[in-house]
C-alpha positions in Angstrom: -2.3 -79.2 -50.7 -3.1 -82.6 -50.0 -0.4 -84.3 -47.4 0.4 -87.8 -47.4 -2.3 -88.7 -45.1 -5.7 -87.4 -46.2 -8.5 -88.8 -45.7 -6.9 -91.5 -42.9 -9.0 -91.2 -39.6 -5.1 -92.3 -37.1 -6.0 -93.1 -33.1 -3.4 -92.4 -31.0 -3.1 -92.6 -27.8 -1.6 -90.7 -25.1 -1.9 -87.7 -27.0 -2.5 -84.9 -24.3 1.1 -84.1 -24.1 4.9 -84.4 -24.8 5.7 -87.5 -28.3 1.6 -88.0 -28.4 1.4 -84.4 -28.8 3.4 -84.0 -31.5 1.7 -86.7 -33.2 -1.6 -86.2 -33.5 -0.5 -82.0 -34.5 1.9 -84.1 -38.2 -1.3 -86.7 -38.4 -3.3 -83.6 -38.3 -0.8 -81.4 -40.7 -0.8 -84.4 -43.6 -4.7 -84.6 -43.6 -5.6 -87.5 -40.8 -8.9 -87.3 -39.1 -7.6 -87.5 -35.5 -9.3 -89.0 -32.1 -6.6 -87.6 -29.3 -6.8 -89.9 -26.4 -5.1 -89.3 -22.8 -6.9 -89.7 -19.7 -5.0 -87.2 -18.6 -3.3 -88.3 -15.7 0.4 -87.9 -14.0 3.7 -88.9 -14.8 2.9 -92.5 -13.0 -0.4 -92.9 -13.9 -2.1 -91.0 -11.6 -5.4 -89.3 -11.4 -7.2 -88.0 -14.8 -8.8 -84.9 -16.2 -9.9 -84.0 -19.4 -7.9 -81.0 -20.6 -4.6 -81.9 -22.2 -6.8 -84.3 -25.0 -9.2 -81.3 -24.7 -6.7 -78.9 -25.6 -4.4 -81.3 -28.6 -7.8 -81.8 -30.7 -9.1 -78.3 -30.6 -5.4 -76.8 -31.0 -6.3 -79.8 -34.2 -9.6 -77.7 -35.1 -8.3 -74.5 -34.9 -6.0 -74.8 -37.8 -8.4 -76.3 -39.6 -8.2 -80.0 -39.3 -10.4 -82.6 -38.3 -10.2 -84.0 -34.5 -12.2 -85.7 -30.8 -10.8 -85.8 -28.0 -11.0 -89.0 -25.9 -10.1 -89.9 -22.2 -10.5 -93.3 -21.8 -8.1 -95.9 -19.8 -6.9 -97.7 -22.6 -5.3 -99.9 -19.8 -9.1 -101.5 -19.7 -10.6 -103.4 -21.7 -13.7 -101.2 -22.4 -12.0 -98.0 -22.6 -9.8 -99.6 -25.4 -12.9 -100.8 -27.5 -14.9 -97.4 -27.0 -11.5 -95.4 -28.5 -11.9 -97.7 -31.4 -15.7 -97.3 -31.8 -15.5 -93.7 -30.9 -12.9 -93.4 -34.7 -15.3 -95.5 -36.0 -18.7 -93.4 -35.3 -16.9 -90.4 -35.9 -15.5 -90.2 -38.8 -16.6 -93.7 -39.7 -13.7 -95.4 -40.9 -10.5 -96.0 -39.0 -7.2 -96.7 -40.6 -4.0 -96.1 -38.3 -3.6 -96.9 -34.4 -0.8 -95.4 -32.7 -0.3 -96.7 -29.4 1.8 -94.1 -27.5 0.2 -94.2 -23.7 2.4 -94.9 -20.7 3.5 -94.4 -17.1 6.8 -94.4 -15.6 7.4 -95.8 -11.9 10.6 -96.6 -11.8 12.4 -98.7 -9.3 15.6 -100.5 -8.7 14.3 -104.7 -8.5 14.7 -105.4 -5.6 13.2 -102.5 -4.1 9.9 -102.3 -7.0 6.6 -103.5 -5.5 3.7 -105.5 -7.7 2.0 -102.4 -7.6 4.8 -100.5 -9.2 5.5 -102.9 -11.9 1.4 -103.8 -12.5 0.6 -100.5 -13.3 2.8 -100.7 -16.0 2.6 -103.4 -17.7 -1.5 -102.7 -17.6 -0.6 -99.4 -19.2 2.2 -100.6 -21.5 1.5 -103.5 -22.9 -1.9 -104.6 -22.0 -2.7 -101.2 -23.4 -1.3 -101.8 -26.4 -2.9 -105.5 -26.7 -6.4 -103.5 -26.1 -6.6 -101.4 -28.8 -4.5 -103.2 -31.4 -7.1 -105.9 -30.7 -9.7 -103.9 -31.6 -8.8 -102.3 -33.8 -7.7 -105.6 -35.7 -10.7 -107.1 -35.0 -12.9 -103.9 -37.0 -10.0 -104.7 -40.0 -10.7 -108.0 -40.5 -14.9 -108.0 -40.4 -13.8 -105.6 -43.2 -11.3 -107.8 -44.9 -14.2 -110.8 -44.8 -16.7 -108.9 -46.0 -14.1 -108.0 -49.5 -13.3 -105.2 -48.5 -10.1 -103.8 -48.3 -7.8 -102.5 -45.6 -4.8 -99.9 -46.1 -4.5 -100.0 -42.2 -1.7 -99.3 -39.9 -0.3 -100.0 -35.9 2.3 -98.2 -35.2 3.5 -99.3 -31.4 5.8 -97.7 -29.2 8.6 -99.4 -28.1 12.1 -97.7 -26.0 15.8 -98.1 -26.0 14.8 -99.4 -22.6 12.8 -102.5 -23.7 14.8 -103.7 -26.7 18.8 -102.2 -24.8 17.9 -102.1 -21.4 18.1 -99.9 -18.5 19.3 -99.7 -14.9 16.0 -99.1 -12.7 13.4 -99.8 -15.7 12.2 -103.7 -14.8 8.7 -102.9 -15.4 9.3 -100.2 -17.8 11.8 -102.0 -20.1 9.7 -105.8 -19.8 6.9 -104.0 -21.2 8.4 -102.1 -23.9 10.7 -105.9 -25.2 6.7 -107.1 -25.0 6.1 -104.3 -27.0 8.9 -105.1 -30.1 7.8 -108.7 -29.9 4.3 -108.3 -29.9 5.2 -106.0 -32.9 6.5 -109.0 -34.9 4.0 -111.2 -34.4 1.4 -108.8 -34.4 2.5 -108.4 -38.1 2.7 -112.0 -38.9 -0.8 -112.6 -38.2 -2.7 -109.5 -39.7 -0.7 -109.0 -42.8 -3.9 -111.0 -44.7 -5.6 -108.1 -43.8 -4.4 -105.5 -45.1 -3.1 -104.7 -42.4 0.8 -103.6 -41.3 2.8 -103.1 -37.8 5.5 -101.6 -37.1 7.1 -100.0 -33.6 9.2 -97.2 -32.4 12.0 -96.6 -30.0 11.7 -93.5 -29.7 14.5 -91.4 -27.5 13.4 -87.5 -27.0 13.3 -85.4 -24.0 9.8 -85.3 -22.6 8.2 -85.3 -18.8 8.5 -89.0 -19.3 12.5 -88.6 -19.3 13.2 -85.6 -18.2 14.9 -86.8 -15.4 16.6 -90.1 -16.8 20.6 -90.4 -16.8 21.2 -91.1 -20.5 18.6 -88.6 -21.8 19.4 -85.6 -19.4 23.1 -86.5 -20.6 22.8 -87.0 -24.3 19.9 -83.1 -23.7 23.7 -81.7 -22.3 26.2 -83.1 -25.1 23.6 -81.7 -27.4 22.8 -78.1 -26.2 26.5 -77.9 -25.7 26.9 -78.4 -29.7 24.1 -76.2 -29.7 25.5 -72.9 -29.0 28.6 -74.3 -30.7 26.8 -74.6 -34.3 24.4 -71.8 -33.3 21.9 -75.2 -34.2 17.7 -74.2 -34.9 16.6 -77.5 -33.3 17.1 -79.3 -30.9 18.2 -83.1 -31.1 15.9 -83.9 -28.2 12.9 -82.2 -29.4 9.4 -84.9 -29.1 8.0 -83.5 -32.5 12.0 -84.8 -34.4 9.9 -88.5 -33.7 6.6 -87.7 -35.5 7.8 -87.5 -38.8 8.8 -91.4 -39.2 5.7 -91.9 -37.1 3.3 -90.4 -39.8 4.7 -91.9 -42.3 4.4 -95.2 -41.2 0.8 -94.2 -40.5 0.8 -93.3 -44.7 -0.7 -95.7 -47.7 3.3 -95.2 -49.4 4.9 -97.1 -45.9 2.7 -100.3 -47.3 5.8 -102.7 -47.7 6.8 -102.5 -44.3 6.2 -104.5 -41.7 7.1 -105.5 -38.4 9.9 -104.0 -37.7 11.1 -101.6 -34.9 12.9 -98.2 -35.3 15.2 -96.8 -33.1 14.7 -92.5 -33.4 16.0 -89.6 -32.1 17.1 -86.1 -33.6 17.6 -86.8 -37.1 18.4 -90.3 -36.7 16.4 -93.1 -37.7 17.7 -97.0 -37.6 16.5 -100.8 -38.1 16.8 -101.9 -35.0 17.9 -106.2 -35.7 16.7 -108.3 -33.0 17.7 -111.0 -31.3 19.7 -113.7 -34.1 21.6 -116.5 -32.9 25.3 -116.2 -32.3 28.1 -118.1 -32.0 27.0 -121.6 -31.1 28.2 -125.2 -31.3 25.7 -128.9 -31.6 26.6 -132.2 -31.1 25.1 -135.3 -31.6 23.3 -136.2 -28.2 22.4 -135.1 -25.2 25.5 -132.8 -23.8 25.9 -133.3 -19.7 25.8 -130.0 -17.3 30.0 -130.6 -16.3 31.4 -130.2 -20.2 29.0 -126.8 -21.1 31.8 -125.4 -18.8 34.4 -126.1 -21.2 31.4 -124.9 -23.7 29.5 -121.6 -22.8 32.3 -119.0 -21.9 34.7 -120.0 -25.7 30.5 -118.8 -27.0 30.4 -116.1 -24.6 33.6 -115.2 -25.4 32.7 -115.0 -29.5 29.4 -112.9 -28.9 28.7 -109.7 -29.9 29.1 -107.6 -26.6 25.0 -106.2 -25.8 24.6 -102.7 -27.5 24.3 -100.2 -24.6 21.6 -97.4 -24.4 22.2 -95.9 -27.7 21.9 -99.2 -29.8 25.9 -99.1 -29.9 28.3 -101.8 -29.3 30.9 -101.1 -27.3 34.1 -101.8 -27.8 35.8 -104.8 -26.5 
């Protein structure tokens, strides 16, 4: 039986474990040819090993699929280009990019070092840009040559980026940047037959295993599981991949510029910044006048969402 991604060529960064590995296996199960990228470093980005990428690629091949391993550092310009080039050289084309690679170096703002900031921004934000840029250049050239694209970029944001999380100013800023990048890239690349979307996933992996909100959710879910004797793990990373595979398929052609929250069986289209309560006047405000204006606007505005994306009660 053919899958919904039959014959499509997919690049997935950070696919040696966790959510990325599940993406790779799920795309392959739906007929895609997969380039499995992973530097093989630790959670904080240090070190490197070819093992994780090679292991996932071998797993796909053993199951009858087509895959190739890539161990480039996608946070570098040359590394991200090499990844895109490998997909084209190995499988003859490129249809889908899934930007999933990431690291964590959590620290409270007053204690965060320049290196901790730079490393996280480089992997998440620059890494997303680099791979997307080189893939987009390939699709643009195809379009200019008269060839049709039905291409996809799927980025990875985070609840920390769109809702906020203490101790993650670097990670959250990068993930918020990825959400904005997604919206703007969708505007720019539609003319070339490319859609751009993002997910903000919640799952239990080595990246999130010690984060408070994930541990609390895990305890609640496991308690519900034990009561209902559920056969699945609501925080399993495998729950994230069906949406990503669908977004990478031809079926998603009309969806672009969106960020989706996804966890377990839950999927939501997140709604971005919009103007709330407002005031307008003909002329310039004096700073002292705003003390009678701004507090009232803030009181009328909806409160910021919590880490689950819900509006706290007043």
